[in-house]
Structures are given as structure tokens and as C-alpha cells.
C-alpha positions as a printed NumPy array, in Angstrom:
array([[ 19.247,   8.382, -12.585],
       [ 21.437,   6.298, -10.303],
       [ 23.985,   3.466, -10.371],
       [ 24.687,   2.969, -14.109],
       [ 26.068,  -0.443, -15.128],
       [ 26.937,  -2.009, -18.451],
       [ 23.399,  -2.995, -19.411],
       [ 22.09 ,   0.342, -18.122],
       [ 24.553,   2.261, -20.295],
       [ 23.129,   0.654, -23.421],
       [ 19.335,   0.417, -23.159],
       [ 17.677,  -1.41 , -26.022],
       [ 14.349,   0.406, -26.129],
       [ 12.748,   0.293, -29.565],
       [ 10.519,   3.249, -30.379],
       [  8.432,   1.03 , -32.662],
       [  6.885,  -0.457, -29.511],
       [  5.64 ,   2.978, -28.415],
       [  3.074,   4.311, -30.923],
       [  1.174,   7.291, -29.615],
       [ -2.024,   6.74 , -27.692],
       [ -5.263,   8.621, -27.076],
       [ -7.786,   8.086, -24.29 ],
       [-10.567,   9.729, -22.218],
       [-12.513,  11.073, -25.198],
       [-15.237,  13.591, -24.275],
       [-17.688,  15.785, -26.162],
       [-17.127,  19.515, -25.612],
       [-19.216,  22.627, -26.142],
       [-22.526,  20.912, -26.795],
       [-21.033,  18.189, -28.957],
       [-19.446,  20.49 , -31.541],
       [-15.914,  19.623, -30.376],
       [-14.051,  16.629, -29.01 ],
       [-11.391,  16.589, -26.294],
       [ -8.929,  13.757, -25.778],
       [ -5.798,  13.039, -23.808],
       [ -2.99 ,  12.25 , -26.246],
       [  0.689,  11.446, -25.727],
       [  1.639,  12.102, -29.349],
       [  3.876,  14.954, -28.127],
       [  5.7  ,  12.597, -25.727],
       [  3.66 ,  13.292, -22.564],
       [ -0.078,  13.37 , -21.812],
       [ -1.692,  16.53 , -23.226],
       [ -5.23 ,  17.776, -23.783],
       [ -6.009,  18.02 , -27.493],
       [ -9.272,  19.496, -28.799],
       [-10.649,  19.478, -32.328],
       [-13.844,  20.049, -34.283],
       [-16.123,  17.005, -34.083],
       [-16.456,  16.893, -37.868],
       [-12.738,  17.339, -38.49 ],
       [-13.057,  20.724, -40.189],
       [-10.467,  22.438, -37.976],
       [ -6.93 ,  21.307, -37.052],
       [ -6.357,  19.89 , -33.544],
       [ -5.307,  22.309, -30.801],
       [ -3.042,  21.279, -27.926],
       [ -3.797,  23.14 , -24.699],
       [ -0.599,  24.835, -23.476],
       [  0.24 ,  23.757, -19.91 ],
       [  3.793,  24.991, -19.381],
       [  5.177,  23.487, -16.164],
       [  2.032,  21.477, -15.47 ],
       [  1.577,  17.749, -16.083],
       [ -1.925,  16.706, -17.217],
       [ -3.801,  14.153, -15.084],
       [ -7.286,  14.354, -16.628],
       [-10.003,  16.816, -17.643],
       [-13.775,  17.307, -17.726],
       [-16.042,  19.645, -19.715],
       [-18.066,  22.275, -17.831],
       [-20.433,  24.145, -20.151],
       [-18.273,  25.851, -22.77 ],
       [-15.195,  25.589, -20.543],
       [-12.852,  22.744, -19.624],
       [-11.482,  22.036, -16.143],
       [ -8.141,  20.252, -16.036],
       [ -6.535,  18.311, -13.191],
       [ -2.773,  18.883, -13.282],
       [  0.293,  18.32 , -11.114],
       [  4.056,  18.823, -11.32 ],
       [  6.178,  15.901, -12.404],
       [  3.678,  13.301, -11.213],
       [  3.771,  14.464,  -7.568],
       [ -0.064,  14.316,  -7.269],
       [ -0.248,  17.732,  -5.662],
       [ -3.192,  18.179,  -8.012],
       [ -4.451,  21.636,  -8.953],
       [ -7.402,  22.687, -11.131],
       [ -7.108,  24.863, -14.224],
       [ -9.914,  26.465, -16.202],
       [ -9.497,  26.573, -19.973],
       [-11.666,  28.464, -22.473],
       [ -9.781,  29.641, -25.531],
       [ -6.943,  31.528, -23.893],
       [ -4.223,  30.351, -21.533],
       [ -5.419,  28.085, -18.701],
       [ -6.218,  29.89 , -15.438],
       [ -5.531,  28.482, -11.962],
       [ -8.675,  27.837,  -9.882],
       [ -7.106,  26.386,  -6.72 ],
       [ -4.607,  27.717,  -4.133],
       [ -1.54 ,  25.72 ,  -5.292],
       [ -0.285,  25.592,  -1.702],
       [  0.725,  21.95 ,  -1.521],
       [ -2.819,  20.576,  -1.308],
       [ -4.543,  18.018,  -3.553],
       [ -7.778,  18.858,  -5.394],
       [ -9.898,  16.216,  -7.167],
       [-12.544,  17.147,  -9.76 ],
       [-14.6  ,  14.534, -11.619],
       [-16.939,  16.7  , -13.672],
       [-19.591,  17.64 , -11.055],
       [-20.988,  21.025, -12.071],
       [-24.224,  23.003, -11.79 ],
       [-25.893,  24.662, -14.77 ],
       [-24.928,  28.12 , -13.458],
       [-21.212,  27.298, -13.819],
       [-20.405,  26.338, -10.223],
       [-18.153,  23.314,  -9.906],
       [-17.846,  20.918,  -6.959],
       [-14.675,  19.076,  -6.023],
       [-12.776,  17.773,  -3.005],
       [ -9.624,  19.147,  -1.437],
       [ -7.388,  18.535,   1.559],
       [ -6.563,  22.227,   1.987],
       [ -7.989,  22.211,   5.542],
       [ -6.348,  18.979,   6.714],
       [ -3.698,  16.916,   4.872],
       [ -5.394,  13.635,   5.826],
       [ -8.983,  14.534,   4.864],
       [-10.64 ,  15.444,   1.554],
       [-13.385,  18.036,   2.137],
       [-15.999,  19.303,  -0.348],
       [-15.547,  22.647,  -2.14 ],
       [-18.041,  24.521,  -4.338],
       [-16.944,  27.55 ,  -6.36 ],
       [-17.761,  29.392,  -9.552],
       [-15.508,  29.251, -12.576],
       [-15.33 ,  33.028, -12.673],
       [-14.762,  33.822,  -9.005],
       [-12.168,  33.156,  -6.332],
       [-14.624,  32.691,  -3.482],
       [-14.755,  28.937,  -2.828],
       [-17.074,  27.59 ,  -0.15 ],
       [-15.624,  24.677,   1.83 ],
       [-18.086,  22.292,   3.477],
       [-16.598,  20.884,   6.69 ],
       [-18.397,  17.545,   6.685],
       [-15.892,  15.625,   8.811],
       [-12.792,  13.492,   8.395],
       [-12.711,  11.188,   5.37 ],
       [-11.673,  10.733,   1.76 ],
       [-14.628,  12.398,   0.005],
       [-15.044,  12.983,  -3.729],
       [-17.912,  14.627,  -5.593],
       [-19.402,  12.388,  -8.284],
       [-22.274,  14.515,  -9.651],
       [-24.344,  17.674,  -9.154],
       [-28.09 ,  18.152,  -9.654],
       [-29.057,  21.716, -10.605],
       [-32.778,  21.12 , -10.034],
       [-32.254,  20.357,  -6.346],
       [-28.874,  22.036,  -5.667],
       [-27.649,  18.703,  -4.285],
       [-24.286,  16.946,  -4.657],
       [-23.699,  13.204,  -4.895],
       [-20.663,  12.473,  -2.717],
       [-18.587,   9.305,  -2.371],
       [-16.719,   8.502,   0.842],
       [-13.875,   6.139,   0.004],
       [-13.11 ,   3.548,   2.676],
       [-10.786,   1.325,   0.631],
       [-10.172,   0.564,  -3.03 ],
       [-13.257,  -1.676,  -3.048],
       [-15.559,  -0.165,  -0.39 ],
       [-17.214,   3.239,  -0.189],
       [-20.399,   5.018,   0.859],
       [-22.618,   7.413,  -1.08 ],
       [-23.941,  10.608,   0.531],
       [-26.136,  13.532,  -0.507],
       [-25.014,  17.07 ,   0.322],
       [-27.645,  19.818,   0.052],
       [-25.607,  22.888,  -0.884],
       [-28.397,  25.284,   0.199],
       [-28.947,  23.906,   3.7  ],
       [-25.551,  22.155,   4.11 ],
       [-27.367,  19.021,   5.308],
       [-25.295,  15.899,   4.719],
       [-26.767,  12.418,   4.832],
       [-25.712,   8.902,   3.937],
       [-27.515,   7.09 ,   1.126],
       [-25.897,   3.647,   1.211],
       [-25.819,   1.764,   4.495],
       [-24.801,  -1.685,   3.209],
       [-21.071,  -2.363,   2.766],
       [-20.229,  -2.505,  -0.943],
       [-18.393,  -0.803,  -3.765],
       [-20.456,   1.934,  -5.457],
       [-18.525,   3.17 ,  -8.518],
       [-19.176,   5.808, -11.179],
       [-22.312,   7.081,  -9.414],
       [-24.39 ,   9.751, -11.22 ],
       [-27.819,  11.308, -10.891],
       [-30.662,  10.338, -13.245],
       [-34.31 ,  11.333, -13.548],
       [-33.606,  14.97 , -12.658],
       [-32.057,  13.968,  -9.347],
       [-34.689,  11.399,  -8.338],
       [-32.442,   8.393,  -8.925],
       [-28.798,   7.363,  -8.705],
       [-27.158,   5.018, -11.203],
       [-23.888,   3.285, -10.396],
       [-21.858,   0.109, -10.72 ],
       [-21.953,  -1.908,  -7.523],
       [-21.271,  -5.309,  -6.003],
       [-24.071,  -4.699,  -3.469],
       [-25.7  ,  -8.054,  -2.645],
       [-23.662,  -9.653,  -5.428],
       [-20.253, -10.943,  -6.466],
       [-19.808,  -8.778,  -9.557],
       [-20.065,  -5.074, -10.325],
       [-23.621,  -4.77 , -11.651],
       [-25.426,  -1.725, -12.98 ],
       [-27.948,  -0.609, -10.397],
       [-30.506,   2.164,  -9.909],
       [-31.332,   3.638,  -6.504],
       [-34.672,   5.409,  -6.044],
       [-33.949,   8.194,  -3.544],
       [-37.565,   8.685,  -2.411],
       [-38.352,   4.974,  -2.063],
       [-34.885,   4.084,  -0.7  ],
       [-34.854,   1.003,  -2.942],
       [-32.427,  -0.639,  -5.367],
       [-33.078,  -2.303,  -8.72 ],
       [-30.41 ,  -4.131, -10.714],
       [-30.039,  -3.858, -14.483],
       [-27.402,  -6.492, -15.256],
       [-26.714, -10.08 , -14.238],
       [-24.457, -11.147, -11.376],
       [-22.055, -12.978, -13.707],
       [-19.721, -10.266, -15.016],
       [-18.341,  -6.85 , -14.084],
       [-19.622,  -3.694, -15.749],
       [-16.45 ,  -1.689, -16.477],
       [-17.87 ,   1.708, -17.339],
       [-21.103,   3.326, -18.487],
       [-22.658,   6.584, -19.571],
       [-26.198,   7.928, -19.362],
       [-27.733,   9.723, -22.332],
       [-31.135,  11.09 , -23.231],
       [-33.409,   9.607, -25.845],
       [-36.969,  10.142, -27.042],
       [-39.209,   9.636, -24.056],
       [-36.527,   8.788, -21.5  ],
       [-32.926,   7.915, -20.77 ],
       [-30.601,   5.306, -22.189],
       [-27.523,   3.582, -20.824],
       [-24.442,   2.511, -22.726],
       [-22.179,   0.181, -20.788],
       [-19.198,  -2.116, -21.228],
       [-19.34 ,  -5.685, -19.867],
       [-16.105,  -7.429, -18.894],
       [-16.454, -10.902, -20.435],
       [-13.324, -12.978, -19.756],
       [-11.257,  -9.804, -19.851],
       [-12.576,  -8.46 , -23.153],
       [-15.14 ,  -5.643, -23.331],
       [-18.595,  -6.131, -24.83 ],
       [-20.595,  -2.966, -25.467],
       [-24.346,  -2.762, -24.721],
       [-26.932,  -0.009, -25.06 ],
       [-30.36 ,  -0.165, -23.373],
       [-33.234,   2.089, -22.432],
       [-33.403,   2.715, -18.71 ],
       [-37.085,   1.78 , -18.638],
       [-36.415,  -1.507, -20.501],
       [-32.884,  -2.699, -19.635],
       [-33.516,  -6.271, -20.84 ],
       [-33.711,  -5.199, -24.51 ],
       [-30.411,  -4.339, -26.195],
       [-30.53 ,  -1.463, -28.686],
       [-28.621,  -1.917, -31.968],
       [-24.995,  -0.731, -32.023],
       [-22.646,  -0.494, -34.996],
       [-19.698,  -2.874, -35.231],
       [-16.855,  -1.586, -33.084],
       [-13.199,  -2.615, -32.566],
       [-12.634,  -5.509, -30.186],
       [-10.49 ,  -4.983, -27.114],
       [-10.698,  -3.361, -23.707],
       [-12.953,  -0.306, -23.402],
       [-11.808,   2.218, -20.794],
       [-14.356,   5.021, -21.26 ],
       [-17.688,   5.837, -22.922],
       [-19.113,   9.315, -23.51 ],
       [-22.475,  10.143, -25.14 ],
       [-22.975,  13.46 , -26.914],
       [-25.733,  15.756, -25.521],
       [-28.235,  14.545, -28.14 ],
       [-27.239,  10.863, -27.722],
       [-26.608,  10.578, -31.461],
       [-22.964,   9.549, -31.113],
       [-20.645,   7.795, -28.699],
       [-16.965,   8.312, -28.007],
       [-15.346,   5.035, -26.97 ],
       [-11.735,   4.501, -25.832],
       [-10.489,   1.071, -26.944],
       [ -7.173,  -0.787, -26.893],
       [ -6.023,  -4.332, -27.635],
       [ -2.767,  -6.333, -27.544],
       [ -1.815,  -4.945, -30.975],
       [ -3.873,  -1.749, -30.989],
       [ -2.708,   1.252, -28.986],
       [ -5.425,   3.155, -27.059],
       [ -7.566,   5.054, -29.567],
       [-10.787,   7.086, -29.63 ],
       [-13.583,   5.761, -31.839],
       [-16.798,   7.541, -32.761],
       [-19.891,   5.349, -33.079],
       [-22.945,   6.862, -34.746],
       [-26.572,   5.879, -34.318],
       [-26.813,   5.405, -38.098],
       [-24.056,   2.789, -38.06 ],
       [-21.004,   4.907, -38.855],
       [-17.731,   3.979, -37.094],
       [-14.515,   5.954, -37.423],
       [-11.266,   6.412, -35.55 ],
       [-10.841,   9.992, -34.346],
       [ -7.385,   9.651, -32.813],
       [ -4.668,   7.199, -31.923],
       [ -1.944,   5.495, -33.945],
       [ -2.967,   3.614, -37.083],
       [ -1.048,   0.474, -36.068],
       [  0.747,  -1.009, -33.08 ],
       [  4.184,  -0.353, -34.489],
       [  6.644,  -1.501, -37.094],
       [  7.624,  -4.7  , -35.28 ],
       [  4.302,  -6.391, -35.968],
       [  1.793,  -8.307, -33.875],
       [  2.136, -10.422, -30.773],
       [ -0.031, -13.381, -29.786],
       [ -2.195, -13.249, -26.664],
       [ -3.901, -16.349, -25.258],
       [ -5.615, -17.119, -21.974],
       [ -5.09 , -20.164, -19.768],
       [ -6.107, -21.333, -16.304],
       [ -4.021, -23.16 , -13.707],
       [ -4.726, -24.589, -10.276],
       [ -2.934, -22.941,  -7.356],
       [ -1.571, -24.579,  -4.203],
       [ -4.995, -24.763,  -2.514],
       [ -7.06 , -25.718,  -5.565],
       [ -8.041, -22.129,  -6.444],
       [ -8.292, -21.556, -10.233],
       [ -5.985, -18.77 , -11.414],
       [ -6.427, -17.169, -14.841],
       [ -3.472, -15.796, -16.788],
       [ -2.603, -14.303, -20.173],
       [  0.369, -15.513, -22.215],
       [  1.982, -13.079, -24.663],
       [  4.463, -14.396, -27.216],
       [  5.482, -14.393, -30.852],
       [  4.913, -17.369, -33.129],
       [  8.229, -18.789, -31.884],
       [  8.048, -19.818, -28.211],
       [ 10.938, -18.47 , -26.108],
       [ 12.949, -20.507, -23.598],
       [ 12.696, -17.618, -21.108],
       [  9.579, -16.008, -19.625],
       [  8.756, -13.015, -17.447],
       [  5.851, -13.327, -14.991],
       [  4.416,  -9.799, -14.917],
       [  2.204,  -9.108, -11.879],
       [ -0.32 ,  -6.273, -12.16 ],
       [ -0.669,  -3.473,  -9.612],
       [ -3.598,  -2.559,  -7.428],
       [ -3.821,  -5.214,  -6.124],
       [ -7.461,  -4.582,  -7.086],
       [ -6.908,  -4.732, -10.828],
       [ -7.014,  -7.285, -13.634],
       [ -4.585,  -8.389, -16.338],
       [ -6.604,  -7.939, -19.528],
       [ -5.745,  -8.13 , -23.253],
       [ -4.962,  -4.453, -23.71 ],
       [ -2.027,  -2.56 , -25.22 ],
       [  1.114,  -2.441, -23.061],
       [  4.439,  -1.131, -24.429],
       [  6.29 ,  -2.952, -21.62 ],
       [  4.877,  -6.303, -22.686],
       [  5.605,  -5.615, -26.351],
       [  9.166,  -4.583, -25.519],
       [  9.763,  -7.803, -23.592],
       [  8.204, -10.047, -26.261],
       [ 10.197,  -8.507, -29.115],
       [ 13.341,  -8.706, -26.964],
       [ 12.878, -12.481, -26.947],
       [ 10.863, -13.174, -23.774],
       [  7.399, -14.634, -23.397],
       [  5.28 , -12.764, -20.842],
       [  2.798, -14.363, -18.439],
       [  0.316, -11.965, -16.797],
       [ -1.547, -13.741, -13.969],
       [ -4.629, -12.674, -12.064],
       [ -3.622, -13.892,  -8.63 ],
       [ -6.029, -13.858,  -5.693],
       [ -6.957, -10.276,  -4.882],
       [ -7.538,  -9.383,  -8.553],
       [-10.81 ,  -7.943,  -9.794],
       [-12.93 ,  -9.447, -12.547],
       [-13.605, -12.759, -10.774],
       [-16.034, -11.697,  -8.1  ],
       [-16.006,  -9.898,  -4.775],
       [-14.944, -12.985,  -2.794],
       [-11.905, -13.585,  -5.008],
       [-10.842,  -9.949,  -4.629],
       [-10.876, -10.228,  -0.823],
       [ -8.695, -13.365,  -0.671],
       [ -5.438, -11.424,  -0.233],
       [ -6.526,  -8.917,   2.408],
       [ -4.189,  -8.371,   5.377],
       [ -2.386, -11.523,   6.48 ],
       [ -3.811, -13.522,   3.543],
       [ -1.163, -11.869,   1.349],
       [  0.939, -15.031,   1.533],
       [ -1.667, -16.739,  -0.64 ],
       [ -0.969, -14.301,  -3.484],
       [  2.759, -15.043,  -3.215],
       [  2.055, -18.766,  -3.342],
       [ -0.089, -18.208,  -6.443],
       [  2.948, -16.686,  -8.164],
       [  5.036, -19.634,  -6.991],
       [  2.457, -22.023,  -8.497],
       [  2.566, -20.104, -11.792],
       [  6.359, -20.411, -11.82 ],
       [  6.061, -24.175, -11.325],
       [  3.628, -24.462, -14.235],
       [  5.865, -22.279, -16.405],
       [  8.879, -24.528, -15.813],
       [  7.297, -27.985, -15.585],
       [  4.418, -27.728, -18.079],
       [  5.465, -24.96 , -20.465],
       [  9.158, -25.889, -20.403],
       [ 10.715, -22.484, -19.731],
       [ 14.342, -22.864, -18.701],
       [ 14.704, -19.382, -17.217],
       [ 12.155, -17.277, -15.347],
       [ 11.975, -13.684, -14.164],
       [  9.312, -11.828, -12.194],
       [  8.362,  -8.167, -12.598],
       [  5.61 ,  -5.709, -11.815],
       [  4.637,  -2.146, -11.047],
       [  3.417,  -0.721,  -7.719],
       [  1.813,  -3.682,  -5.908],
       [  3.198,  -5.909,  -8.665],
       [  6.666,  -4.535,  -7.935],
       [  6.174,  -5.342,  -4.262],
       [  5.247,  -8.919,  -5.212],
       [  8.328,  -9.175,  -7.45 ],
       [ 10.659,  -8.118,  -4.616],
       [  8.818, -10.399,  -2.176],
       [  9.275, -13.42 ,  -4.426],
       [ 13.027, -12.788,  -4.547],
       [ 13.345, -12.536,  -0.757],
       [ 10.744, -15.028,   0.5  ],
       [ 11.284, -17.651,  -2.219],
       [ 14.947, -17.421,  -3.284],
       [ 15.853, -19.703,  -6.15 ],
       [ 12.44 , -19.681,  -7.831],
       [ 13.272, -16.77 , -10.151],
       [ 16.502, -15.929, -11.946],
       [ 15.968, -12.132, -11.945],
       [ 13.385,  -9.489, -11.083],
       [ 12.352,  -5.909, -11.866],
       [ 10.26 ,  -3.744,  -9.523],
       [  8.761,  -0.488, -10.813],
       [  7.59 ,   1.911,  -8.069],
       [  7.115,  -1.056,  -5.731],
       [  7.026,  -1.159,  -1.93 ],
       [  9.744,  -2.95 ,   0.033],
       [  8.562,  -2.323,   3.619],
       [  4.832,  -2.131,   4.298],
       [  5.366,  -0.216,   7.536],
       [  7.467,   2.574,   6.003],
       [  5.211,   2.57 ,   2.937],
       [  2.111,   3.261,   5.035],
       [  3.976,   5.811,   7.135],
       [  5.272,   7.638,   4.053],
       [  2.364,   7.494,   1.621],
       [  0.274,  10.627,   1.036],
       [ -1.734,  11.332,   4.251],
       [ -5.133,  11.314,   2.522],
       [ -4.392,   7.821,   1.148],
       [ -3.103,   6.153,   4.314],
       [ -6.408,   4.941,   5.763],
       [ -7.441,   3.52 ,   2.38 ],
       [ -4.25 ,   1.497,   2.044],
       [ -4.432,   0.344,   5.674],
       [ -7.824,  -1.172,   4.823],
       [ -6.025,  -3.374,   2.28 ],
       [ -2.707,  -4.181,   3.96 ],
       [ -3.346,  -3.765,   7.682],
       [ -3.342,  -1.089,  10.37 ],
       [ -0.116,   0.567,  11.507],
       [ -1.542,   0.667,  15.004],
       [ -2.943,  -2.887,  15.262],
       [ -1.153,  -4.994,  12.619],
       [  2.453,  -3.833,  12.721],
       [  3.819,  -7.318,  13.387],
       [  1.984,  -8.772,  10.383],
       [  3.011,  -5.832,   8.195],
       [  6.654,  -6.375,   9.14 ],
       [  6.423, -10.101,   8.424],
       [  5.083,  -9.296,   4.929],
       [  7.864,  -6.753,   4.241],
       [ 10.556,  -8.268,   1.999],
       [ 13.206,  -5.802,   3.157],
       [ 13.595,  -7.82 ,   6.372],
       [ 14.704, -10.817,   4.286],
       [ 16.986,  -8.781,   2.019],
       [ 20.026, -10.867,   2.937],
       [ 18.385, -13.836,   1.201],
       [ 18.571, -12.125,  -2.195],
       [ 20.481, -14.472,  -4.499],
       [ 19.683, -13.21 ,  -8.005],
       [ 19.837,  -9.829,  -9.792],
       [ 17.161,  -7.227,  -9.058],
       [ 16.5  ,  -3.936, -10.889],
       [ 14.53 ,  -1.147,  -9.164],
       [ 12.86 ,   1.623, -11.202],
       [ 11.229,   4.579,  -9.459],
       [  9.95 ,   8.122,  -9.931],
       [ 11.533,  10.796,  -7.743],
       [  8.16 ,  12.516,  -7.153],
       [  6.158,   9.427,  -6.168],
       [  3.794,  10.377,  -3.33 ],
       [  2.034,   7.   ,  -3.204],
       [  5.112,   4.794,  -2.842],
       [  7.926,   7.218,  -1.94 ],
       [ 11.305,   6.627,  -3.592],
       [ 12.74 ,   5.808,  -0.165],
       [ 11.11 ,   2.383,  -0.577],
       [ 13.62 ,   1.572,  -3.319],
       [ 16.603,   3.352,  -1.797],
       [ 16.371,   1.583,   1.572],
       [ 16.541,  -1.815,  -0.118],
       [ 19.877,  -0.927,  -1.693],
       [ 21.234,  -0.329,   1.8  ],
       [ 19.751,  -3.551,   3.199],
       [ 21.137,  -6.148,   0.788],
       [ 24.396,  -7.927,   1.526],
       [ 25.673,  -7.899,  -2.044],
       [ 25.006,  -4.481,  -3.529],
       [ 26.116,  -5.664,  -6.965],
       [ 22.928,  -7.745,  -7.172],
       [ 20.699,  -4.651,  -7.009],
       [ 20.619,  -1.702,  -9.403],
       [ 18.35 ,   1.31 ,  -9.377],
       [ 17.146,   3.91 , -11.873],
       [ 15.369,   7.047, -10.64 ],
       [ 13.472,   9.311, -13.062],
       [ 13.468,  12.88 , -11.792],
       [ 10.302,  13.982, -13.651],
       [  8.061,  11.024, -12.771],
       [  5.785,  10.033,  -9.912],
       [  3.942,   6.757,  -9.396],
       [  4.663,   5.277, -12.812],
       [  6.15 ,   6.418, -16.101],
       [  4.038,   8.907, -18.062],
       [  6.65 ,  10.335, -20.476],
       [  7.261,   8.26 , -23.588],
       [ 11.   ,   8.988, -23.498],
       [ 11.206,   7.57 , -19.965],
       [  9.159,   4.523, -20.954],
       [ 11.464,   3.838, -23.887],
       [ 14.49 ,   4.22 , -21.642],
       [ 13.145,   2.192, -18.704],
       [ 11.702,  -0.694, -20.699],
       [ 14.838,  -0.791, -22.804],
       [ 16.915,  -1.11 , -19.657],
       [ 14.561,  -3.813, -18.398],
       [ 14.958,  -5.827, -21.608],
       [ 18.736,  -5.425, -21.556],
       [ 18.796,  -6.395, -17.873],
       [ 16.842,  -9.598, -18.493],
       [ 18.922, -10.403, -21.573],
       [ 22.118, -10.124, -19.562],
       [ 20.962, -11.748, -16.34 ],
       [ 18.86 , -14.605, -17.688],
       [ 21.556, -15.598, -20.16 ],
       [ 23.871, -16.374, -17.227],
       [ 21.886, -19.487, -16.437]])
């Protein structure tokens, strides 16, 4: 950590705001076991247990490794891991003994999303041949003879494998909201594009024994609909309306066919649906389930039960089991949101500078505060939704109301809305935040305002302080950019082209990138700013924070905390408690000056 000051010496983090969480529930070993990611130990860990609760949970020992995610493969589990959040991701195989390394661990990144053949071969992508390109790799779980398919430059990931045809479903990522789907025949090594129309094709999987592809897509629409592509006929059919985003889905088998379970994003809250693939207009009955935001769905092999990951403003992320006979039970996650009690969450809409409607969430206690923090989400292709957030709870119970806006560029409001901040249109997003600040002061009556955010949200927070001095009384940036040029130059090579699609090209748009970089206006900083960063961040390197310290005129206005065992965000509960405590103490001290 760096540059301690009085408020940093005495962080006020309250552990009651940090109940343990569980997410990414998956059925293992034919449905007899369940695997989850849990942070009950203080950091994300894979925990497995008997599906009926007859055996105690087992935590998979990872030693030096940090868990990213996992996927079942037959009776084994493949884990994605890195060191300290550095995203140099390696793959481990786990059966019942110690995990075994499957990848070279030579500085490369390997991405596995569950694509596996029935004979035990797995398919993943890796940049072991070229740092800037993710190529396709197929290898067995029990051998060290991977086959790398040199299919050309690009950010490729494998989404599914069809054993009947020995074909892989491959996604080529062009930006955070645009990609292409390809088919790779492993036998002949032929590689062909499936999707020719520009769109976002997410969560793609095979169905019908490899004859069809199911995905979420905004193809020919504003919202992310469920769609089916017939490979032989080269035709699309759409299963949901063009009025809401489908967040996630899973395909299961049922008598006489296949069924889909999906989550619809309705005004930020998730609504669960289950339909037969041959009759998507008729909803199948589902048991009552907890309200909130659903992040994952997993059907067991017999489609008798679902694992659903749910969280809400006062409910930490938990895994729920839903049975076809109506049974509902919590398998993991904290019983309550903490000893401090509940917070209120309400939604409102305001009109921005150009007449664009902007939706926002307001978090508070029953007693309205005189100070508020405008918390801008990352992405920017993301959405502020009513889910559990220890940062928000920490701020509310420290005495601050929290406003979480969905400025232009957010998802959840249609494809056109998401594109409104691309490239040089970024100024519109800043002006949205300015409009929210005006509403907060003039209509809601807040006397003091701060702005904060993580990643892209941190970049917006710093930008508001430099481009619009005097609007906010303080700011916090967590792993945020300060110079778009150095950010694009320093980000992980395989990610650079994707981020250039959002912010602008280093080769063609350098002047615009510089104009949108708040570091060049650092001398205009007139209010306190706290920077929080992970030492191992490969997406937004820590240099982004450090160079701002050197650029400001009055160094006493800027403080910085660096966590040595973190990357792009804070994954360890101890670091969250420390960082959010420092944030609350910082706002208490700085906002009370005014």
C-alpha cells in the first residue's frame, strides 16, 4: 500500500457488510454432486458437496493459485486459475487428488468455458503462439499432447463441442458487444464462419445433436433475444420478444425433446422462464424462487433440478436448487445480508442534457442523508441492477446515499443506447453524470456530492473531477484509467483490439483519445481524489494511477492505495473490507469539509 494519511490509517470497514457469497453453481459427476465458487474462506474457492447434503463440503486445495472459474468435464473438473489476479490464466484438472496443471504456465493466457468431447478431450483458447492472438487448442485430460489450430489472428474462444460431428463452436470477439460465430471441424481442420451479420452472439451452444445453435443475440433487434440457428438451412428463428434482454440460459433434455430455462431482465430484475424448444410460447411451471438478479442457471443431466445463482440488495449471492416437483432450497450462501440490517433500493428516471432518459437506482436507509455518492458502473457495457454490493452497503451504513446511474453506453436499454458512447461520443456519458449531479442537488436536495466507480466507472470519476471541476466535492477511482492512450498501449495484448473498438484506435484516433484523457487536465483538480488499484492488474495497469499522482499540481489532493495481491478489482474479502472502509472514511472526512 502507498501514501498513508490520517483517514487511511483508520479505515472504518465493517465486516457485517461482507457476508460470504456463493455463485456459479454447477452439477458435477452426473448430478450426484454440486460445485460452487464460495468466498467463505476469504477468497474465491471451489467447494464441492453431495447434492443431497449427505457429505460435508470439500474445498479444492489450490495453493498459490487464485480461482477464476471452473467447469465440469465428465467426472473431472477443469479450473481456470491465475496468480494474484494477473490474468495469466492456467488450467488445472481436478479429480479427487491434488489439482494437476494442464497448460504450459509460461506467461500465456488460457480460456476454457466447458467445451469438451465425450471421450474426455477439452477445447480452449490460448495465446501461447502469439501474445496478441487467442488460438484454439484441443487436448485430452490425461495427456500432454495438445493440438493447436492456427486459424489466424483474433480473439477466439471455444463455446461448445459436438461429439457426434467432432466440431467446435468458436466465437471470435471483435468488441465487448460484437462477435462472430465459426465452426471448426477438428478432423479436417476446416474453419468457416456461421454468422455474417454484425451483432452480439452470446452464450452460444449446440442443440439437436449439433444441428442447431442456440444463443442470446441482438441480431436484427435492439435487445438480446434467445435465438436458434439451423446450420443446414442457414436460418434464424427467435424465441423471445424484442423488448428485454435475456441474461443467461441453459439447455436441458426432457421427454421427447429439449427445454430451455432462461432469465429475462425486466427493469433490472430477473424473471425466470422455462419452455420447450419446440413450443417456446408456452411457459412451463416453475416453483417460487427468490427475487433478485440471476447470474447463472444450470440444469442437471436429467433436467429434474436447476441450480440458480441469485442476489438482491439485501441478499448476498447464493445458490438455490429448484426442483420440478416444486421444492426450493438454498444450498449455499449467507443466511442474511449482515448484522446492520436492510437498505432501501428504488428506481427513478431523469432527463439528460439532450432529452435522453437515464435510469438510476437510489440506495439509502429510511433516513435520507444530506450527502450522496454517484457510483458509476464499469464496462462501460454493463448495467446497474438491484444486486448485492458490499461497497454500496458500506457507503449507505456510513451515512451516504448512493445513486447508481445507467448512463448512455449501458446495457439493458437496447443496442442503440449501448452504442451512444462509442469513441468521441464519450462526452455524452460525462454530461449524463453532470445531469445526474444537477438532479441530486436541485431536486433531491443533497448538499454534498461525490463520484466513484470501478474500471470504466473509475475513469469516469477521474474525468468528472478534471473536466468538470466544482461539480463534485470528492471522488474515488478503483482500477480506473487516467490516460486512454497509455491504457491501450499497456493493456494485455490480446485485449487491445477489443478495447480499441470501444474507445478508438491508437493509430487513427490518438488525438481524440488524448482529448478524452483526464490526466491532461490534472492541474484543474480542485477537490480530494482517492485512487485504489491492484498491483497485478493486466487490464488497466497500475501505472494508470501512479502517473496521475505525478501529474497533479497539489499532491495532497490525491492519495493512492495499492493492493499487492489483487488485479483488476478486489477479490479478497480482507482487501474489500480495508478498501471500502478507507473509502467511507475518506468521504466522511472530505465531504464534511463543505
